[in-house]
N, C-alpha and C positions, 0 to 999 in steps of 0.2 A: 194097313198097307205099309206104313213106315216101320212098324215092328217086324214085319216079314222081311223087308229089305235089310234091316239091321241084323236079323238072325242069319240070313243067307250071307251077307257080307262078313259077318263074324266067323262063320264056319269056313268061308272061302279064305279069309285072312289067316286063320289058324292053320288050315291045310297048306296053303301056299308058303307061309312062313316056315313051317316045319320042313317042307320039301326043299326050300332054298337053303336052309341051314344045313340039312343033311347033304345036299349037293355040294355046298361050299366045303364041308368037312371032308367029304370023299375026294374031291378034286384037288384041294389046296391046303387042307390041314385045319388045325384048331383055331388059328388066328382069324381066318376068313369066317369060320362058323360063328365065332364070338362077335365079330364085327357086324355080320349080317343079323345076328340075333338082337343086337342093341340098336343098330342104325339101319333098319330094314331097307328103306327105299334108296338111300344114298349109297350105302355099302353094297347093296344088291345090284344097283346099276353099275357101280365100278367093277364089281365082280363079273358081271355079264359082259362089260366092254373089254376087260382084260383077258378073260378066259374064253370068250366067244361061245358061251353056253349058259343055260339057266334062264333064257328069256321067257319061257312059258310061266314058270312060277313067279318070276318078277312081275310079269304083266298081270297075272291074276292078283297079286298083292296090290298093285297099283289100282286095278279096277275096284277091289274091295275098299281101299282107302277112299277113292273118289265117291263110292256109293255112301259111305259113312258121312263124309263131308257134305254130300248133297242132301242127305236127310237132315243133318243138323243146321244147315244153312237155309233150309226150307226151299230148296230148288225142286224138290219132288213133292 
């Protein structure tokens, strides 16, 4: 069960991260794409707050991170 959650969270994290980086690049340029790539949650949140878009990939990214943390903290 835990391995399945980790695999699904990993795929979700990879897809949402790529989606958010591409969205940041298309909307605001290379700087936002690099910031989102290296500091995914914080930079993604700042991007969503300032540009008023990208909430879905950021939310999926957050859900994936919470699932990974829940597995490693034995909450699940």
